C-alpha positions in Angstrom: -12.3 -39.1 -53.9 -9.8 -36.1 -53.3 -11.0 -33.5 -51.0 -9.4 -29.8 -51.0 -8.4 -28.5 -47.7 -9.6 -24.7 -47.9 -8.0 -21.7 -45.7 -10.4 -21.8 -43.2 -12.2 -18.6 -41.2 -11.5 -18.7 -37.9 -12.9 -15.5 -36.8 -15.9 -13.6 -38.0 -13.7 -10.7 -39.0 -11.0 -12.9 -40.7 -10.5 -12.4 -44.5 -7.1 -13.9 -45.0 -4.3 -15.3 -43.0 -0.9 -16.5 -42.9 0.1 -20.3 -43.2 2.6 -20.4 -40.5 3.5 -24.2 -39.8 2.4 -27.4 -41.5 2.2 -30.4 -38.8 1.4 -33.0 -41.5 3.9 -33.7 -44.3 3.0 -35.0 -47.8 2.2 -39.0 -47.4 1.1 -38.6 -43.7 -2.1 -40.4 -42.9 -4.5 -37.7 -41.5 -7.7 -38.7 -39.0 -10.7 -36.6 -38.6 -10.0 -34.1 -35.7 -6.0 -34.5 -36.3 -4.4 -30.8 -36.0 -2.6 -30.4 -39.5 -1.5 -26.9 -39.7 -1.0 -23.7 -37.8 -3.1 -20.5 -39.1 -1.6 -16.9 -38.0 -4.6 -14.4 -37.8 -4.7 -10.9 -36.8 -5.6 -12.1 -33.4 -3.6 -15.2 -32.6 -1.9 -18.3 -34.1 -4.2 -20.9 -34.1 -4.5 -24.7 -35.1 -6.6 -26.3 -37.8 -8.0 -29.4 -37.4 -8.8 -32.0 -40.5 -12.5 -32.3 -40.9 -12.2 -35.7 -42.9 -9.7 -38.6 -43.2 -7.3 -39.5 -45.7 -3.6 -39.0 -46.9 -2.3 -36.0 -46.9 -1.5 -35.9 -50.9 0.0 -32.6 -51.4 0.4 -29.6 -50.2 -0.4 -26.4 -52.2 1.1 -23.3 -50.3 4.2 -23.7 -48.1 4.8 -22.3 -44.6 5.6 -18.6 -44.6 2.8 -17.5 -47.0 1.1 -14.6 -46.0 -2.5 -13.2 -47.2 -4.2 -16.4 -48.1 -7.9 -15.5 -48.8 -10.3 -17.6 -47.1 -11.4 -20.5 -48.6 -8.5 -20.9 -50.6 -7.6 -24.5 -51.3 -4.1 -24.9 -49.3 -3.8 -28.7 -49.6 -5.3 -31.8 -51.4 -6.2 -34.6 -49.0 -6.8 -38.1 -50.9 -7.9 -41.6 -49.9 -5.8 -44.2 -49.1 -4.5 -45.7 -52.7 -5.9 -43.0 -54.6 -4.0 -41.5 -57.5 -2.8 -37.8 -56.6 -5.2 -35.5 -59.0 -3.7 -32.8 -61.3 -3.4 -29.5 -59.9 -6.9 -27.9 -59.4 -8.0 -24.7 -61.3 -8.6 -23.5 -57.4 -5.3 -24.2 -56.8 -3.9 -22.0 -59.4 -5.6 -19.2 -58.3 -3.9 -19.7 -54.9 -1.4 -17.7 -53.6 2.5 -18.9 -54.7 4.0 -21.6 -52.7 7.1 -19.6 -52.2 9.5 -16.7 -53.9 10.8 -19.4 -56.4 7.3 -20.5 -57.3 6.5 -16.5 -58.3 9.9 -16.2 -60.2 8.7 -19.1 -62.4 5.0 -18.6 -63.1 4.2 -15.1 -62.4 4.8 -12.9 -65.3 7.4 -10.0 -64.4 5.9 -6.9 -63.3 7.3 -3.8 -64.5 8.6 -0.9 -62.4 6.0 2.2 -62.3 8.9 4.5 -63.3 9.4 5.2 -66.6 12.4 4.1 -68.3 14.4 1.4 -67.9 12.3 -1.6 -67.2 12.8 -3.4 -63.9 11.8 -7.0 -63.1 10.6 -7.5 -59.7 8.0 -10.2 -58.2 4.6 -8.6 -56.9 5.8 -9.7 -53.1 9.1 -7.7 -53.9 7.4 -5.0 -55.3 4.8 -4.7 -52.5 7.7 -4.6 -49.6 9.7 -1.9 -51.7 6.6 0.1 -51.6 6.0 -0.3 -47.7 9.6 0.4 -46.9 10.0 3.4 -49.2 12.6 1.8 -51.4 13.2 2.6 -54.8 13.4 -0.3 -56.8 16.2 1.0 -58.7 18.2 1.1 -55.8 18.0 -2.9 -55.7 20.0 -5.4 -57.1 17.8 -8.4 -58.4 19.5 -11.8 -57.6 16.4 -14.0 -59.7 16.5 -15.1 -63.2 17.1 -12.1 -65.4 18.1 -9.8 -62.8 14.4 -10.2 -61.2 14.2 -8.6 -57.8 13.0 -11.5 -55.1 11.7 -10.6 -51.5 15.3 -11.3 -50.3 17.0 -8.4 -52.2 14.4 -6.0 -50.5 15.3 -7.8 -47.1 18.8 -7.0 -48.2 18.5 -3.4 -49.1 19.4 -0.8 -51.5 22.9 -0.9 -53.2 24.5 1.8 -55.3 21.9 3.3 -57.6 22.0 2.3 -61.2 21.2 5.3 -62.6 21.8 9.1 -61.2 18.7 10.2 -59.6 16.4 12.7 -60.9 16.8 16.5 -59.7 13.1 16.2 -58.5 13.4 13.1 -56.8 13.6 12.5 -52.9 16.7 10.1 -51.9 15.8 7.2 -49.8 18.2 7.2 -46.9 18.7 3.9 -45.2 21.1 2.8 -42.1 24.0 0.7 -42.8 23.3 -3.1 -42.5 25.6 -3.7 -39.7 23.4 -1.2 -37.6 20.0 -2.2 -38.8 18.1 -5.6 -37.9 14.7 -5.8 -40.1 11.9 -8.0 -38.6 9.1 -8.4 -41.1 5.7 -7.4 -39.6 3.7 -10.3 -38.6 0.1 -10.5 -39.5 -0.7 -9.5 -35.9 1.3 -6.3 -35.7 0.0 -5.4 -39.3 -3.7 -5.7 -37.7 -2.7 -4.0 -34.3 -1.3 -1.0 -36.3 -4.0 -0.4 -38.6 -6.8 -1.0 -35.7 -5.0 1.6 -33.3 -4.6 3.8 -36.1 -8.3 3.6 -36.9 -9.1 4.0 -33.3 -7.2 7.2 -32.5 -8.1 9.0 -35.7 -11.7 8.0 -36.3 -12.9 7.5 -32.4 -12.9 11.1 -30.5 -10.8 10.3 -27.2 -11.0 12.0 -24.0 -9.3 11.3 -20.8 -10.2 11.4 -17.3 -7.9 10.3 -14.4 -8.4 9.9 -10.4 -5.9 8.8 -7.8 -7.1 5.8 -5.5 -6.0 4.7 -2.1 -5.1 1.1 -2.2 -4.2 0.3 1.2 -7.6 -1.0 2.0 -7.5 -3.1 -1.0 -4.0 -4.9 -0.4 -4.7 -5.7 3.4 -7.8 -7.6 2.1 -6.0 -9.3 -0.7 -3.5 -10.3 1.9 -6.3 -11.9 4.3 -7.6 -13.6 1.4 -4.6 -15.1 0.2 -3.6 -16.3 3.4 -6.7 -18.5 3.7 -6.1 -19.3 -0.1 -2.8 -21.0 0.7 -4.0 -24.5 1.1 -6.5 -24.1 -2.1 -3.3 -23.2 -4.3 -4.3 -19.9 -5.6 -3.4 -16.6 -5.4 -6.0 -13.2 -5.7 -3.6 -10.6 -7.7 -4.5 -6.9 -7.8 -5.4 -7.2 -11.3 -8.0 -9.9 -10.5 -9.4 -7.2 -7.9 -9.7 -4.3 -10.2 -11.3 -6.6 -12.8 -14.0 -7.3 -10.5 -14.0 -3.9 -9.4 -14.4 -2.3 -13.0 -17.2 -4.6 -13.5 -19.2 -3.4 -10.2 -18.5 0.0 -11.4 -19.9 -0.6 -14.8 -23.3 -2.2 -13.1 -23.3 1.0 -11.1 -22.9 3.6 -13.9 -24.1 1.4 -16.8 -23.8 4.2 -19.0 -20.1 3.5 -19.7 -20.8 0.1 -20.8 -21.9 0.8 -24.3 -20.9 0.8 -28.0 -21.3 3.4 -30.3 -22.8 3.0 -34.2 -24.0 5.7 -36.5 -27.6 4.5 -36.1 -27.8 3.8 -32.4 -25.9 3.4 -28.9 -25.7 0.0 -27.7 -26.3 -0.8 -23.9 -25.0 -4.1 -22.8 -26.6 -6.0 -19.8 -23.8 -8.1 -19.6 -20.7 -6.9 -18.0 -17.8 -9.0 -20.2 -14.0 -7.5 -19.2 -11.5 -7.6 -22.0 -8.1 -7.9 -20.2 -4.9 -6.7 -22.3 -2.2 -9.4 -22.3 1.0 -8.8 -23.9 2.6 -11.4 -26.1 5.8 -11.9 -27.9 4.3 -10.5 -30.9 1.7 -8.1 -29.7 -1.4 -7.8 -27.7 -4.5 -9.5 -27.2 -7.3 -9.2 -24.9 -9.1 -12.6 -23.9 -12.3 -11.9 -22.0 -13.6 -12.6 -18.3 -17.2 -12.8 -18.9 -20.0 -11.9 -16.8 -17.2 -10.6 -14.3 -19.4 -8.5 -11.9 -21.3 -12.0 -11.0 -18.1 -14.0 -10.5 -16.3 -14.2 -7.4 -12.6 -12.9 -7.1 -11.6 -16.8 -7.0 -13.4 -17.7 -10.2 -12.0 -14.4 -11.8 -8.3 -15.2 -10.7 -8.1 -18.9 -11.9 -10.0 -17.9 -15.2 -7.8 -14.8 -15.9 -4.3 -17.0 -15.3 -5.8 -19.5 -17.7 -6.6 -17.2 -20.4 -3.4 -15.3 -20.2 -1.4 -18.4 -20.3 -3.4 -19.9 -23.3 -3.3 -16.3 -24.9 0.7 -16.4 -25.0 0.6 -19.9 -26.1 -1.9 -18.9 -29.1 -4.4 -21.4 -27.8 -7.3 -19.1 -27.4 -10.6 -19.8 -29.2 -12.1 -16.8 -31.0 -14.8 -16.7 -28.8 -12.7 -15.9 -25.9 -11.1 -12.8 -27.4 -13.9 -11.3 -29.2 -17.0 -9.3 -27.8 -15.8 -7.6 -24.7 -17.8 -4.8 -23.3 -15.1 -2.6 -21.9 -11.1 -3.2 -21.6 -8.8 -3.2 -18.8 -4.9 -2.5 -19.6 -2.6 -3.1 -16.7 0.8 -1.6 -16.4 1.2 -1.4 -12.8 3.8 -4.5 -12.5 6.1 -2.3 -14.7 6.4 0.7 -12.2 4.7 3.1 -14.4 3.1 6.3 -12.7 0.3 7.0 -15.4 -0.8 6.5 -18.9 -3.6 6.7 -21.3 -4.5 3.7 -23.0 -5.9 3.5 -27.0 -9.9 2.5 -27.2 -10.3 -1.1 -28.5 -13.0 -0.5 -31.3 -16.1 -1.1 -31.2 -15.8 -0.9 -27.5 -16.4 2.9 -26.0 -14.0 2.6 -22.9 -10.7 1.1 -21.5 -9.0 1.7 -18.1 -5.5 2.1 -18.0 -4.1 1.1 -14.3 -0.7 2.2 -13.1 1.7 1.1 -10.2 0.5 1.9 -6.7 3.3 3.5 -5.1 3.7 5.6 -1.6 2.4 9.5 -1.8 1.9 12.1 0.7 -1.9 12.5 1.1 -3.8 15.0 3.0 -6.6 13.5 5.6 -8.3 16.3 7.7 -5.9 18.7 7.4 -2.8 16.3 8.3 -0.3 14.5 6.0 -0.3 11.0 6.0 1.5 8.2 3.7 -0.7 6.0 1.6 0.0 3.6 -1.4 -2.1 5.5 -4.3 -2.7 4.4 -7.9 -3.5 6.5 -10.7 -6.3 5.0 -12.9 -7.2 7.1 -16.3 -10.4 6.3 -18.1 -10.1 6.6 -22.0 -13.6 6.8 -23.5 -15.3 7.4 -27.1 -16.9 11.0 -26.4 -19.5 10.1 -29.0 -21.1 7.6 -26.3 -20.2 8.9 -23.1 -20.0 12.5 -22.0 -17.5 13.9 -19.6 -19.5 14.1 -16.6 -20.4 10.4 -17.1 -16.7 9.5 -17.4 -16.2 11.3 -14.1 -19.1 9.8 -12.4 -17.9 6.1 -13.5 -14.2 6.9 -12.2 -15.6 8.0 -8.8 -17.5 4.9 -8.7 -14.7 2.9 -9.6 -12.6 4.5 -6.6 -15.3 4.1 -3.9 -15.1 0.6 -4.5 -11.2 -0.2 -4.7 -11.3 2.2 -1.6 -14.0 -0.1 0.4 -12.9 -3.4 -0.9 -15.4 -5.4 0.9 -17.9 -4.6 -2.0 -15.9 -7.0 -3.9 -16.8 -10.2 -1.7 -20.4 -9.1 -0.6 
């Protein structure tokens, strides 16, 4: 019996996704558990496994199509020797396979402007609106002059009609000086979520300078003894543990704000920002306060490697209670990070550098790092944020707290 393969919900918040790549072709034999496709969600590119066995009889949605709603049929699985069924009603409601399919099956959408009717595909119309390009500035290459996706990507040509006196001209650079890169699903979601965070969450920032010499000395000793175990502890590993211990010492920062109540968490789950080619993802070190530096180091390296390969599971990057963003490896002196909702705090870790410090009225040289705490003022007040930063500084400057 023919079975529809549906667009899966790969995370609790996923409502749509992009079909990034098919790993099976029409006619291929599929066994339960085989990876058949890659789906790009708002967080990562994830593999989709077949739940039944059979023959991949028909692919309904081709690679590269975005905005596919969850539970939309994307392919049909048939049994060996079974005839391929007619296109299902569910398929008819699915997004088009490609731009050419849209041109053949979708009624032409008239331009919003009054006057000459312009034929344009829905996708091209949306792209033009997002890029601020007037439809009458485009030359359609589709049937009957229909404007397609490629026409929007190519950019405006000479205007078809003289612009109205009250209209605002669209100014674009020449094609020779502009490289247009379509925004991925992840980049769009990052833009939306960070905009919501900065506009809806009242941020405030507290910074403190932390001396690192004692921590660096301890790290050198630990790594010297760990050589035969083939792992190296990084400053980031030690900072994750220090942040976790500071959250246990000042638990009022390990919270989330809701309209009805503030959630206080017993577990300390640290989301660590990892840069990937198309954006940023935050895999989680769970119960970081109860793990050894060695365990944190091994887990952090594994999570970062799989994050860059798009191999994380949803539970590995969803549900943290506090975030850490480290740009020290880039020589950054200080920065302020944007809160990762629904969390109430994120720590920005900058580079350690030699600075002059005053000790007992004497000037000395120390390795100093500036750390900046960003918190949601609805859940955390200024005094509490300062108390937490002081606790963090005490732990880092007395790093034996990290190993006892």
